[in-house]
BAVO-546373 format. One record per residue (C-alpha): residue number from 1; x, y, z. Coordinates in pm, whole numbers. Example, Ala and Ser with C-alpha at 12.3 -4.5 7.8 and 13.67 -1.06 7.14 Angstrom:
REM residues 2
{i = 1, xx = 1230, yy = -450, zz = 780}
{i = 2, xx = 1367, yy = -106, zz = 714}
***
This chain:
REM residues 370
{i = 1, xx = 10495, yy = 13023, zz = 9486}
{i = 2, xx = 10610, yy = 12712, zz = 9665}
{i = 3, xx = 10351, yy = 12442, zz = 9725}
{i = 4, xx = 10325, yy = 12257, zz = 10054}
{i = 5, xx = 10105, yy = 11956, zz = 10123}
{i = 6, xx = 9995, yy = 11933, zz = 10486}
{i = 7, xx = 9862, yy = 11592, zz = 10589}
{i = 8, xx = 9611, yy = 11637, zz = 10870}
{i = 9, xx = 9325, yy = 11884, zz = 10917}
{i = 10, xx = 9304, yy = 11891, zz = 11299}
{i = 11, xx = 9477, yy = 12172, zz = 11486}
{i = 12, xx = 9841, yy = 12174, zz = 11374}
{i = 13, xx = 9761, yy = 12142, zz = 11003}
{i = 14, xx = 9528, yy = 12440, zz = 10962}
{i = 15, xx = 9747, yy = 12653, zz = 11189}
{i = 16, xx = 10045, yy = 12579, zz = 10965}
{i = 17, xx = 9833, yy = 12652, zz = 10655}
{i = 18, xx = 9757, yy = 12999, zz = 10794}
{i = 19, xx = 10116, yy = 13087, zz = 10859}
{i = 20, xx = 10246, yy = 12939, zz = 10537}
{i = 21, xx = 9999, yy = 13152, zz = 10344}
{i = 22, xx = 10116, yy = 13452, zz = 10548}
{i = 23, xx = 10471, yy = 13386, zz = 10427}
{i = 24, xx = 10372, yy = 13347, zz = 10064}
{i = 25, xx = 10339, yy = 12971, zz = 10025}
{i = 26, xx = 10051, yy = 12779, zz = 9866}
{i = 27, xx = 9927, yy = 12524, zz = 10125}
{i = 28, xx = 9706, yy = 12225, zz = 10056}
{i = 29, xx = 9552, yy = 12037, zz = 10355}
{i = 30, xx = 9443, yy = 11676, zz = 10306}
{i = 31, xx = 9222, yy = 11520, zz = 10578}
{i = 32, xx = 9074, yy = 11170, zz = 10586}
{i = 33, xx = 8755, yy = 11283, zz = 10757}
{i = 34, xx = 8478, yy = 11412, zz = 10526}
{i = 35, xx = 8466, yy = 11747, zz = 10706}
{i = 36, xx = 8637, yy = 11923, zz = 10999}
{i = 37, xx = 8634, yy = 11676, zz = 11288}
{i = 38, xx = 8392, yy = 11718, zz = 11580}
{i = 39, xx = 8397, yy = 11567, zz = 11926}
{i = 40, xx = 8688, yy = 11536, zz = 12161}
{i = 41, xx = 8785, yy = 11683, zz = 12493}
{i = 42, xx = 8849, yy = 12036, zz = 12613}
{i = 43, xx = 9195, yy = 12161, zz = 12512}
{i = 44, xx = 9411, yy = 12441, zz = 12644}
{i = 45, xx = 9578, yy = 12739, zz = 12476}
{i = 46, xx = 9850, yy = 12842, zz = 12716}
{i = 47, xx = 10143, yy = 13081, zz = 12750}
{i = 48, xx = 10314, yy = 13168, zz = 12423}
{i = 49, xx = 10040, yy = 12988, zz = 12224}
{i = 50, xx = 9803, yy = 13271, zz = 12325}
{i = 51, xx = 10024, yy = 13512, zz = 12132}
{i = 52, xx = 10015, yy = 13285, zz = 11828}
{i = 53, xx = 9639, yy = 13282, zz = 11839}
{i = 54, xx = 9632, yy = 13661, zz = 11887}
{i = 55, xx = 9849, yy = 13712, zz = 11579}
{i = 56, xx = 9598, yy = 13496, zz = 11386}
{i = 57, xx = 9320, yy = 13731, zz = 11490}
{i = 58, xx = 9136, yy = 13456, zz = 11683}
{i = 59, xx = 9211, yy = 13540, zz = 12047}
{i = 60, xx = 8885, yy = 13721, zz = 12130}
{i = 61, xx = 8673, yy = 13460, zz = 11959}
{i = 62, xx = 8857, yy = 13183, zz = 12145}
{i = 63, xx = 8789, yy = 13364, zz = 12471}
{i = 64, xx = 8419, yy = 13380, zz = 12386}
{i = 65, xx = 8411, yy = 13004, zz = 12335}
{i = 66, xx = 8607, yy = 12912, zz = 12647}
{i = 67, xx = 8461, yy = 12677, zz = 12908}
{i = 68, xx = 8308, yy = 12839, zz = 13216}
{i = 69, xx = 8398, yy = 12609, zz = 13501}
{i = 70, xx = 8345, yy = 12731, zz = 13859}
{i = 71, xx = 8556, yy = 12455, zz = 14010}
{i = 72, xx = 8580, yy = 12082, zz = 14070}
{i = 73, xx = 8526, yy = 11800, zz = 14317}
{i = 74, xx = 8751, yy = 11501, zz = 14362}
{i = 75, xx = 8561, yy = 11187, zz = 14466}
{i = 76, xx = 8655, yy = 10856, zz = 14619}
{i = 77, xx = 8546, yy = 10525, zz = 14467}
{i = 78, xx = 8201, yy = 10551, zz = 14630}
{i = 79, xx = 8137, yy = 10904, zz = 14503}
{i = 80, xx = 8212, yy = 11082, zz = 14831}
{i = 81, xx = 8378, yy = 11419, zz = 14794}
{i = 82, xx = 8731, yy = 11418, zz = 14934}
{i = 83, xx = 8860, yy = 11740, zz = 14780}
{i = 84, xx = 8702, yy = 12056, zz = 14640}
{i = 85, xx = 8850, yy = 12357, zz = 14463}
{i = 86, xx = 8709, yy = 12680, zz = 14328}
{i = 87, xx = 9057, yy = 12797, zz = 14227}
{i = 88, xx = 9149, yy = 12537, zz = 13966}
{i = 89, xx = 9037, yy = 12229, zz = 13771}
{i = 90, xx = 9243, yy = 11935, zz = 13656}
{i = 91, xx = 9157, yy = 12002, zz = 13293}
{i = 92, xx = 9244, yy = 12373, zz = 13270}
{i = 93, xx = 9461, yy = 12462, zz = 13568}
{i = 94, xx = 9404, yy = 12785, zz = 13758}
{i = 95, xx = 9070, yy = 12948, zz = 13684}
{i = 96, xx = 9215, yy = 13301, zz = 13725}
{i = 97, xx = 9475, yy = 13240, zz = 13452}
{i = 98, xx = 9475, yy = 13412, zz = 13112}
{i = 99, xx = 9505, yy = 13067, zz = 12952}
{i = 100, xx = 9204, yy = 12950, zz = 12753}
{i = 101, xx = 9026, yy = 12616, zz = 12777}
{i = 102, xx = 8779, yy = 12539, zz = 12498}
{i = 103, xx = 8640, yy = 12234, zz = 12319}
{i = 104, xx = 8869, yy = 12088, zz = 12060}
{i = 105, xx = 8595, yy = 12096, zz = 11800}
{i = 106, xx = 8543, yy = 12467, zz = 11861}
{i = 107, xx = 8909, yy = 12543, zz = 11807}
{i = 108, xx = 8916, yy = 12320, zz = 11498}
{i = 109, xx = 8620, yy = 12515, zz = 11361}
{i = 110, xx = 8789, yy = 12850, zz = 11428}
{i = 111, xx = 9105, yy = 12743, zz = 11247}
{i = 112, xx = 8916, yy = 12606, zz = 10950}
{i = 113, xx = 8705, yy = 12920, zz = 10914}
{i = 114, xx = 9020, yy = 13134, zz = 10932}
{i = 115, xx = 9205, yy = 12933, zz = 10664}
{i = 116, xx = 8954, yy = 12789, zz = 10418}
{i = 117, xx = 8973, yy = 13088, zz = 10181}
{i = 118, xx = 9353, yy = 13095, zz = 10177}
{i = 119, xx = 9429, yy = 12724, zz = 10161}
{i = 120, xx = 9309, yy = 12434, zz = 9951}
{i = 121, xx = 9133, yy = 12169, zz = 10156}
{i = 122, xx = 9087, yy = 11811, zz = 10036}
{i = 123, xx = 8854, yy = 11612, zz = 10264}
{i = 124, xx = 8788, yy = 11239, zz = 10250}
{i = 125, xx = 9138, yy = 11151, zz = 10127}
{i = 126, xx = 9483, yy = 11077, zz = 10266}
{i = 127, xx = 9846, yy = 11018, zz = 10175}
{i = 128, xx = 9922, yy = 10664, zz = 10050}
{i = 129, xx = 10279, yy = 10698, zz = 9923}
{i = 130, xx = 10555, yy = 10955, zz = 9885}
{i = 131, xx = 10848, yy = 10976, zz = 9645}
{i = 132, xx = 11088, yy = 11270, zz = 9679}
{i = 133, xx = 11385, yy = 11391, zz = 9479}
{i = 134, xx = 11583, yy = 11711, zz = 9447}
{i = 135, xx = 11297, yy = 11880, zz = 9266}
{i = 136, xx = 11000, yy = 11797, zz = 9489}
{i = 137, xx = 10774, yy = 11529, zz = 9634}
{i = 138, xx = 10534, yy = 11314, zz = 9432}
{i = 139, xx = 10236, yy = 11215, zz = 9647}
{i = 140, xx = 10006, yy = 10925, zz = 9577}
{i = 141, xx = 9669, yy = 10966, zz = 9750}
{i = 142, xx = 9436, yy = 10697, zz = 9881}
{i = 143, xx = 9182, yy = 10806, zz = 9620}
{i = 144, xx = 9430, yy = 10703, zz = 9345}
{i = 145, xx = 9517, yy = 11058, zz = 9244}
{i = 146, xx = 9878, yy = 11179, zz = 9222}
{i = 147, xx = 10019, yy = 11530, zz = 9263}
{i = 148, xx = 10354, yy = 11697, zz = 9303}
{i = 149, xx = 10451, yy = 11941, zz = 9581}
{i = 150, xx = 10764, yy = 12128, zz = 9676}
{i = 151, xx = 10736, yy = 12020, zz = 10040}
{i = 152, xx = 10524, yy = 11785, zz = 10257}
{i = 153, xx = 10446, yy = 11827, zz = 10626}
{i = 154, xx = 10300, yy = 11544, zz = 10836}
{i = 155, xx = 10058, yy = 11697, zz = 11087}
{i = 156, xx = 9859, yy = 11376, zz = 11107}
{i = 157, xx = 9881, yy = 11290, zz = 11474}
{i = 158, xx = 10035, yy = 11033, zz = 11703}
{i = 159, xx = 9983, yy = 10756, zz = 11449}
{i = 160, xx = 10114, yy = 10965, zz = 11158}
{i = 161, xx = 10102, yy = 10801, zz = 10814}
{i = 162, xx = 10359, yy = 11045, zz = 10680}
{i = 163, xx = 10600, yy = 10957, zz = 10959}
{i = 164, xx = 10559, yy = 10585, zz = 10885}
{i = 165, xx = 10623, yy = 10632, zz = 10515}
{i = 166, xx = 10931, yy = 10849, zz = 10553}
{i = 167, xx = 11088, yy = 10764, zz = 10888}
{i = 168, xx = 10981, yy = 10406, zz = 10970}
{i = 169, xx = 10747, yy = 10211, zz = 11194}
{i = 170, xx = 10576, yy = 10383, zz = 11487}
{i = 171, xx = 10728, yy = 10135, zz = 11730}
{i = 172, xx = 11067, yy = 10301, zz = 11678}
{i = 173, xx = 10942, yy = 10633, zz = 11814}
{i = 174, xx = 10646, yy = 10566, zz = 12040}
{i = 175, xx = 10707, yy = 10552, zz = 12416}
{i = 176, xx = 10396, yy = 10417, zz = 12596}
{i = 177, xx = 10309, yy = 10581, zz = 12928}
{i = 178, xx = 10118, yy = 10283, zz = 13061}
{i = 179, xx = 9775, yy = 10444, zz = 13044}
{i = 180, xx = 9469, yy = 10424, zz = 12818}
{i = 181, xx = 9218, yy = 10701, zz = 12768}
{i = 182, xx = 8866, yy = 10721, zz = 12620}
{i = 183, xx = 8660, yy = 11033, zz = 12552}
{i = 184, xx = 8299, yy = 11076, zz = 12442}
{i = 185, xx = 7999, yy = 11300, zz = 12485}
{i = 186, xx = 7667, yy = 11229, zz = 12663}
{i = 187, xx = 7355, yy = 11409, zz = 12776}
{i = 188, xx = 7398, yy = 11585, zz = 13110}
{i = 189, xx = 7222, yy = 11315, zz = 13308}
{i = 190, xx = 7404, yy = 11425, zz = 13626}
{i = 191, xx = 7271, yy = 11782, zz = 13613}
{i = 192, xx = 7616, yy = 11931, zz = 13652}
{i = 193, xx = 7637, yy = 12310, zz = 13628}
{i = 194, xx = 7981, yy = 12446, zz = 13531}
{i = 195, xx = 8140, yy = 12200, zz = 13771}
{i = 196, xx = 8382, yy = 11914, zz = 13715}
{i = 197, xx = 8393, yy = 11573, zz = 13887}
{i = 198, xx = 8699, yy = 11352, zz = 13904}
{i = 199, xx = 8689, yy = 11003, zz = 14049}
{i = 200, xx = 8964, yy = 10749, zz = 14091}
{i = 201, xx = 8903, yy = 10390, zz = 14195}
{i = 202, xx = 9223, yy = 10187, zz = 14208}
{i = 203, xx = 9406, yy = 10202, zz = 13875}
{i = 204, xx = 9106, yy = 10348, zz = 13687}
{i = 205, xx = 8884, yy = 10651, zz = 13702}
{i = 206, xx = 8704, yy = 10919, zz = 13510}
{i = 207, xx = 8657, yy = 11292, zz = 13473}
{i = 208, xx = 8323, yy = 11453, zz = 13388}
{i = 209, xx = 8242, yy = 11810, zz = 13299}
{i = 210, xx = 7949, yy = 11990, zz = 13134}
{i = 211, xx = 7971, yy = 12187, zz = 12814}
{i = 212, xx = 7732, yy = 12367, zz = 12571}
{i = 213, xx = 7559, yy = 12567, zz = 12847}
{i = 214, xx = 7547, yy = 12253, zz = 13066}
{i = 215, xx = 7340, yy = 12063, zz = 12808}
{i = 216, xx = 7609, yy = 11800, zz = 12740}
{i = 217, xx = 7882, yy = 11615, zz = 12925}
{i = 218, xx = 8229, yy = 11528, zz = 12813}
{i = 219, xx = 8339, yy = 11208, zz = 12987}
{i = 220, xx = 8701, yy = 11095, zz = 13001}
{i = 221, xx = 8790, yy = 10747, zz = 13124}
{i = 222, xx = 9148, yy = 10666, zz = 13214}
{i = 223, xx = 9292, yy = 10333, zz = 13320}
{i = 224, xx = 9624, yy = 10154, zz = 13350}
{i = 225, xx = 9696, yy = 9939, zz = 13045}
{i = 226, xx = 9658, yy = 9566, zz = 13115}
{i = 227, xx = 9957, yy = 9487, zz = 12893}
{i = 228, xx = 10104, yy = 9529, zz = 12545}
{i = 229, xx = 9809, yy = 9359, zz = 12375}
{i = 230, xx = 9561, yy = 9620, zz = 12500}
{i = 231, xx = 9791, yy = 9904, zz = 12397}
{i = 232, xx = 9807, yy = 9764, zz = 12044}
{i = 233, xx = 9429, yy = 9778, zz = 11979}
{i = 234, xx = 9387, yy = 9998, zz = 11674}
{i = 235, xx = 9222, yy = 10334, zz = 11764}
{i = 236, xx = 9003, yy = 10288, zz = 11457}
{i = 237, xx = 8862, yy = 9963, zz = 11605}
{i = 238, xx = 8588, yy = 10144, zz = 11793}
{i = 239, xx = 8401, yy = 9834, zz = 11906}
{i = 240, xx = 8723, yy = 9665, zz = 12021}
{i = 241, xx = 8819, yy = 9967, zz = 12223}
{i = 242, xx = 8473, yy = 9999, zz = 12374}
{i = 243, xx = 8491, yy = 9634, zz = 12485}
{i = 244, xx = 8839, yy = 9691, zz = 12638}
{i = 245, xx = 8706, yy = 9992, zz = 12828}
{i = 246, xx = 8398, yy = 9804, zz = 12951}
{i = 247, xx = 8615, yy = 9519, zz = 13075}
{i = 248, xx = 8854, yy = 9749, zz = 13262}
{i = 249, xx = 8581, yy = 9970, zz = 13413}
{i = 250, xx = 8344, yy = 9694, zz = 13522}
{i = 251, xx = 8474, yy = 9706, zz = 13880}
{i = 252, xx = 8468, yy = 10086, zz = 13911}
{i = 253, xx = 8196, yy = 10206, zz = 14146}
{i = 254, xx = 7957, yy = 10501, zz = 14180}
{i = 255, xx = 7821, yy = 10620, zz = 13841}
{i = 256, xx = 8043, yy = 10394, zz = 13626}
{i = 257, xx = 7746, yy = 10182, zz = 13505}
{i = 258, xx = 7564, yy = 10488, zz = 13374}
{i = 259, xx = 7887, yy = 10616, zz = 13218}
{i = 260, xx = 7942, yy = 10286, zz = 13040}
{i = 261, xx = 7586, yy = 10288, zz = 12912}
{i = 262, xx = 7647, yy = 10635, zz = 12766}
{i = 263, xx = 7971, yy = 10506, zz = 12621}
{i = 264, xx = 7800, yy = 10227, zz = 12427}
{i = 265, xx = 7553, yy = 10481, zz = 12287}
{i = 266, xx = 7813, yy = 10744, zz = 12198}
{i = 267, xx = 7866, yy = 10814, zz = 11829}
{i = 268, xx = 8185, yy = 11019, zz = 11880}
{i = 269, xx = 8382, yy = 10771, zz = 12093}
{i = 270, xx = 8760, yy = 10806, zz = 12085}
{i = 271, xx = 9014, yy = 10593, zz = 12264}
{i = 272, xx = 9388, yy = 10541, zz = 12243}
{i = 273, xx = 9699, yy = 10450, zz = 12440}
{i = 274, xx = 9878, yy = 10735, zz = 12609}
{i = 275, xx = 10227, yy = 10761, zz = 12454}
{i = 276, xx = 10489, yy = 11014, zz = 12357}
{i = 277, xx = 10664, yy = 11039, zz = 12024}
{i = 278, xx = 11038, yy = 11098, zz = 12058}
{i = 279, xx = 11258, yy = 11134, zz = 11755}
{i = 280, xx = 11613, yy = 11235, zz = 11685}
{i = 281, xx = 11505, yy = 11424, zz = 11374}
{i = 282, xx = 11173, yy = 11574, zz = 11254}
{i = 283, xx = 11261, yy = 11614, zz = 10889}
{i = 284, xx = 11406, yy = 11409, zz = 10610}
{i = 285, xx = 11468, yy = 11570, zz = 10276}
{i = 286, xx = 11164, yy = 11770, zz = 10175}
{i = 287, xx = 10934, yy = 11616, zz = 10441}
{i = 288, xx = 10891, yy = 11744, zz = 10797}
{i = 289, xx = 10671, yy = 11655, zz = 11095}
{i = 290, xx = 10462, yy = 11888, zz = 11309}
{i = 291, xx = 10279, yy = 11852, zz = 11641}
{i = 292, xx = 10185, yy = 11506, zz = 11761}
{i = 293, xx = 10329, yy = 11342, zz = 11448}
{i = 294, xx = 10681, yy = 11448, zz = 11553}
{i = 295, xx = 10667, yy = 11520, zz = 11924}
{i = 296, xx = 10339, yy = 11405, zz = 12082}
{i = 297, xx = 10355, yy = 11492, zz = 12452}
{i = 298, xx = 10028, yy = 11300, zz = 12523}
{i = 299, xx = 9710, yy = 11447, zz = 12678}
{i = 300, xx = 9871, yy = 11389, zz = 13018}
{i = 301, xx = 10094, yy = 11692, zz = 12950}
{i = 302, xx = 9800, yy = 11931, zz = 12880}
{i = 303, xx = 10023, yy = 12096, zz = 12620}
{i = 304, xx = 9953, yy = 11917, zz = 12296}
{i = 305, xx = 9749, yy = 12201, zz = 12154}
{i = 306, xx = 9999, yy = 12467, zz = 12248}
{i = 307, xx = 10284, yy = 12260, zz = 12098}
{i = 308, xx = 10085, yy = 12229, zz = 11775}
{i = 309, xx = 10007, yy = 12602, zz = 11749}
{i = 310, xx = 10359, yy = 12718, zz = 11836}
{i = 311, xx = 10521, yy = 12452, zz = 11620}
{i = 312, xx = 10314, yy = 12566, zz = 11321}
{i = 313, xx = 10421, yy = 12925, zz = 11376}
{i = 314, xx = 10791, yy = 12843, zz = 11418}
{i = 315, xx = 10804, yy = 12606, zz = 11118}
{i = 316, xx = 10632, yy = 12854, zz = 10884}
{i = 317, xx = 10849, yy = 13140, zz = 11011}
{i = 318, xx = 11164, yy = 12936, zz = 10951}
{i = 319, xx = 11053, yy = 12848, zz = 10597}
{i = 320, xx = 10959, yy = 13210, zz = 10528}
{i = 321, xx = 11303, yy = 13335, zz = 10631}
{i = 322, xx = 11504, yy = 13062, zz = 10460}
{i = 323, xx = 11467, yy = 13197, zz = 10102}
{i = 324, xx = 11374, yy = 12859, zz = 9961}
{i = 325, xx = 11638, yy = 12659, zz = 10153}
{i = 326, xx = 11410, yy = 12407, zz = 10317}
{i = 327, xx = 11698, yy = 12216, zz = 10475}
{i = 328, xx = 11819, yy = 12524, zz = 10663}
{i = 329, xx = 11458, yy = 12605, zz = 10758}
{i = 330, xx = 11401, yy = 12260, zz = 10905}
{i = 331, xx = 11727, yy = 12290, zz = 11100}
{i = 332, xx = 11615, yy = 12622, zz = 11240}
{i = 333, xx = 11272, yy = 12481, zz = 11332}
{i = 334, xx = 11431, yy = 12197, zz = 11525}
{i = 335, xx = 11684, yy = 12423, zz = 11700}
{i = 336, xx = 11412, yy = 12653, zz = 11830}
{i = 337, xx = 11149, yy = 12390, zz = 11916}
{i = 338, xx = 11345, yy = 12106, zz = 12075}
{i = 339, xx = 11409, yy = 12266, zz = 12417}
{i = 340, xx = 11046, yy = 12374, zz = 12433}
{i = 341, xx = 10921, yy = 12029, zz = 12340}
{i = 342, xx = 11142, yy = 11866, zz = 12600}
{i = 343, xx = 11007, yy = 12076, zz = 12884}
{i = 344, xx = 10650, yy = 12018, zz = 12780}
{i = 345, xx = 10685, yy = 11643, zz = 12736}
{i = 346, xx = 10829, yy = 11628, zz = 13086}
{i = 347, xx = 10500, yy = 11757, zz = 13224}
{i = 348, xx = 10334, yy = 11421, zz = 13145}
{i = 349, xx = 10579, yy = 11222, zz = 13355}
{i = 350, xx = 10656, yy = 11457, zz = 13642}
{i = 351, xx = 10373, yy = 11336, zz = 13865}
{i = 352, xx = 10241, yy = 10993, zz = 13755}
{i = 353, xx = 9870, yy = 10967, zz = 13821}
{i = 354, xx = 9829, yy = 11340, zz = 13875}
{i = 355, xx = 9892, yy = 11681, zz = 13717}
{i = 356, xx = 10233, yy = 11848, zz = 13698}
{i = 357, xx = 10303, yy = 12131, zz = 13943}
{i = 358, xx = 10182, yy = 12480, zz = 13862}
{i = 359, xx = 10542, yy = 12598, zz = 13862}
{i = 360, xx = 10647, yy = 12340, zz = 13598}
{i = 361, xx = 10348, yy = 12422, zz = 13377}
{i = 362, xx = 10417, yy = 12796, zz = 13402}
{i = 363, xx = 10784, yy = 12742, zz = 13308}
{i = 364, xx = 10711, yy = 12503, zz = 13022}
{i = 365, xx = 10430, yy = 12703, zz = 12857}
{i = 366, xx = 10650, yy = 13012, zz = 12829}
{i = 367, xx = 10980, yy = 12851, zz = 12744}
{i = 368, xx = 11006, yy = 12980, zz = 12387}
{i = 369, xx = 11013, yy = 13317, zz = 12215}
{i = 370, xx = 10837, yy = 13394, zz = 11891}
***
């Protein structure tokens, strides 16, 4: 049984572990966090990704966990409503769609529960070095341990360690989109009931929506990057990123002061530059990249989760059909995924400052066959 190390225990990694096990591989997932990660925004399972989730036996459970928005309001800088919709929201699209919006942590939990008995999970550790030859890949871990695997897959996000070790510096592949984003949770101090609010004030703004039976809020700040220096702040520098957000949002009106107070108190704060990862090749030797590590479309596309789920299915399927020829499998994976990735990355840049058209989303989310 071929062994595969998957770096990253978010969404793409566990999904790949499931399908690799289905095809007779022995997957190991290594994740720096001490347990499955919590926090984060609502994510979408759209189009063909729904079929992937159905084949995993998780579709009905995902539907049970979906958000229950009734609509949204768009506000001006003073908090006055300038637009209202009960047909769609910016975060999920049309409310009458079969697509599913749910919290990232809920989907992470579903994938972990579905795979923990069929895959080895190593929490609190990460990949430090890789050495591959014609027989396999020797992996040095941050803990000091060393193990050999037949294949390695980097599913470790936009700032992938595996990509850096095998393909080179992030700067060679990252294409900044000129925006910063921050996400955190707070008590529902606005009393929102299944209703989203979106406010834009100049080059900055925020989106707010209630979750957990309206007991919590998820708050997303977005703002135009001040320059290269701001975009280079390490996402792990939480205090530095909080200070950058506070500086940029100081002039935003309406409820921004209360939002910023909640931000300073948040224990699950996440912030990063919006960027896409574009590469000529997603594999080298016995190492391949999956999801954001190889083709991050950015949250502005709304398709990162679907790309991760579909990419995991296609990669495992290619490996399963290749009869041990990983090079041919990686070629097949790229051939099938690249057109799909291109259409979905284009969603992030189609309408700067706003969502892509419904027609573009519909075309992109269904632009691949399983």
